[in-house]
C-alpha positions as CSV (number, residue, x, y, z in Angstrom):
1,M,-0.1,7.8,26.1
2,T,0.5,4.1,25.8
3,E,-0.2,3.8,22.1
4,R,2.7,2.9,19.9
5,M,3.2,4.7,16.7
6,S,3.3,2.4,13.7
7,K,6.3,2.2,11.4
8,S,4.2,3.8,8.6
9,A,3.1,6.7,10.8
10,K,6.7,7.4,11.7
11,K,7.6,7.3,8.0
12,R,4.8,9.8,7.3
13,I,6.2,12.2,10.0
14,F,9.7,11.8,8.6
15,K,8.4,12.6,5.1
16,Q,6.8,15.8,6.4
17,E,10.0,16.8,8.1
18,E,11.9,16.1,4.8
19,E,9.4,18.4,3.0
20,A,10.1,21.1,5.6
21,A,13.9,20.6,5.1
22,E,13.4,20.9,1.3
23,Q,11.6,24.2,1.8
24,I,14.3,25.4,4.2
25,A,17.0,24.6,1.7
26,L,15.3,27.1,-0.7
27,L,15.5,30.0,1.8
28,S,17.5,33.1,0.8
29,D,20.4,34.4,2.9
30,K,18.1,37.2,4.2
31,D,15.5,34.6,5.4
32,L,18.2,32.4,6.8
33,K,19.4,35.2,9.1
34,N,16.0,35.3,10.8
35,F,15.6,31.5,10.8
36,P,14.9,30.1,14.3
37,G,17.0,26.9,13.7
38,S,20.4,26.2,15.2
39,Q,23.6,27.2,13.5
40,D,24.2,23.6,12.5
41,V,20.9,23.6,10.6
42,K,21.9,26.8,8.8
43,D,25.3,25.3,7.9
44,Q,23.5,22.3,6.4
45,V,21.2,24.6,4.4
46,K,24.2,26.3,2.9
47,K,25.7,22.9,2.0
48,C,22.4,21.9,0.2
49,R,22.6,25.0,-2.0
50,V,25.7,23.8,-3.9
51,L,24.6,20.2,-4.5
52,K,22.5,18.8,-7.3
53,G,20.6,15.5,-8.0
54,G,21.0,12.6,-5.6
55,A,23.6,14.3,-3.5
56,R,21.1,17.1,-2.8
57,K,18.4,14.6,-1.8
58,R,20.8,12.9,0.6
59,Q,21.8,16.2,2.1
60,I,18.1,17.2,2.6
61,K,17.5,13.9,4.4
62,Y,20.5,14.7,6.6
63,L,19.2,18.3,7.1
64,A,15.8,16.8,8.3
65,K,17.7,14.6,10.7
66,V,19.6,17.6,12.1
67,M,16.3,19.5,12.4
68,R,14.8,16.8,14.6
69,Q,17.5,17.4,17.2
70,G,16.0,20.8,17.8
71,S,12.5,22.1,17.8
72,V,10.8,21.1,14.5
73,S,7.6,23.0,15.7
74,E,9.4,26.3,15.7
75,I,10.7,25.7,12.2
76,L,7.3,24.8,10.9
77,D,5.9,27.9,12.5
78,Y,8.5,30.0,10.7
79,L,7.8,28.4,7.4
80,A,4.0,28.9,7.8
81,E,4.5,32.6,8.8
82,K,7.1,33.6,6.2
83,K,6.5,31.3,3.3
84,G,2.8,30.3,3.7
85,S,3.7,26.6,4.2
86,R,0.9,24.3,5.1
87,L,3.1,21.7,6.7
88,K,2.2,22.8,10.3
89,S,-1.5,22.6,9.7
90,N,-1.1,19.2,7.9
91,R,0.8,17.9,10.9
92,L,-1.9,19.0,13.3
93,H,-4.5,17.4,11.0
94,S,-2.6,14.1,11.0
95,E,-2.2,14.2,14.8
96,A,-6.0,14.6,15.2
97,E,-6.7,11.8,12.8
98,R,-4.2,9.5,14.6
99,L,-5.8,10.3,18.0
100,R,-9.3,9.7,16.7
101,D,-8.3,6.3,15.3
102,V,-6.5,5.3,18.5
103,I,-9.5,6.2,20.7
104,I,-12.0,4.5,18.4
105,N,-10.0,1.3,18.3
106,E,-9.7,1.3,22.0
107,A,-13.5,1.8,22.3
108,L,-14.2,-1.0,19.8
109,D,-11.9,-3.4,21.7
110,D,-13.6,-2.5,25.0
111,Q,-17.1,-3.0,23.4
112,Q,-16.0,-6.4,22.1
113,Y,-14.7,-7.4,25.5
114,C,-18.0,-6.5,27.1
115,L,-20.0,-8.5,24.5
116,Q,-17.8,-11.5,25.1
117,T,-18.2,-11.3,28.9
118,G,-21.9,-10.5,28.7
119,T,-21.7,-7.2,30.4
120,E,-23.3,-4.0,29.2
121,W,-21.0,-1.5,27.6
122,E,-21.3,1.9,29.3
123,P,-20.7,5.4,28.0
124,D,-18.1,6.0,30.7
125,W,-16.0,3.0,29.7
126,P,-12.5,2.8,31.1
127,G,-9.8,3.6,28.6
128,E,-6.2,4.5,29.0
129,E,-6.0,6.3,25.6
130,I,-9.0,8.5,26.0
131,D,-7.9,9.4,29.6
132,A,-4.4,10.2,28.3
133,V,-5.9,12.4,25.5
134,A,-8.2,14.2,28.0
135,K,-5.2,14.9,30.3
136,R,-2.9,16.1,27.5
137,Y,-5.3,18.3,25.5
138,P,-7.8,21.0,26.5
139,L,-11.1,19.4,25.6
140,D,-14.5,18.4,27.1
141,E,-14.0,14.8,27.9
142,G,-17.8,14.2,28.3
143,D,-18.5,15.3,24.7
144,L,-15.7,13.2,23.4
145,R,-16.8,10.1,25.3
146,K,-20.4,10.7,24.1
147,S,-19.4,10.9,20.5
148,V,-17.1,7.9,20.7
149,F,-19.8,5.9,22.4
150,Q,-22.4,6.9,19.8
151,Y,-20.1,6.0,16.9
152,T,-19.1,2.7,18.4
153,R,-22.7,1.7,18.9
154,T,-24.2,2.9,15.7
155,R,-21.2,3.4,13.2
156,I,-22.9,6.5,12.0
157,H,-20.3,8.6,10.2
158,T,-21.6,11.9,11.6
159,H,-20.3,10.9,15.1
160,Y,-16.9,9.9,13.5
161,R,-16.6,13.4,12.0
162,E,-17.6,14.9,15.4
163,I,-14.9,13.0,17.2
164,F,-12.4,14.4,14.7
165,R,-13.7,17.9,15.1
166,I,-13.4,17.8,18.9
167,L,-9.8,16.4,18.6
168,K,-8.7,18.8,15.9
169,A,-10.0,21.8,17.9
170,A,-8.2,20.5,21.0
171,V,-4.9,19.9,19.1
172,E,-5.0,23.4,17.6
173,K,-5.9,25.0,20.9
174,D,-3.0,23.3,22.6
175,E,-0.6,24.4,19.8
176,F,-1.9,28.0,20.1
177,Q,-1.4,27.9,23.9
178,Q,2.2,26.6,23.5
179,R,3.0,29.3,21.0
180,I,1.7,32.0,23.4
181,A,3.7,30.6,26.4
């Protein structure tokens, strides 16, 4: 997708990864043996255990950085399965919200352009972001376009929630398919 992630969005993602690193730092030796992370991550967890205060916070930030080098998704899956962590579901929720906002902003921009040029805005409006989302995630593009069109024209909040519901289901389905494969 061509959409750029804002600095604030990146900070939110890093904060979620730091929360995951904090939860990993609390794992027991038994849990750490089954942990899917690399040996470097396991070594950093052991270093976190002996530290206190600010040094521990710095070490957890470094642990999050080391985690990013591997698969954060596997780590979040492990935490959700073993410890009941909600970080994975929160991440999927945030991704669906971000996609919704990107698509709606694109639709609003296209609608404004059509108003300025005096052309009629059509339900099958051309958009790079909505096309990229439709290619990336398993969803019904027609339903998504219809909901975005309705929301953009009317600003009725029901359509806004419907867009989110469609995108959240697609993001979760994609995650499930990746986990199976």
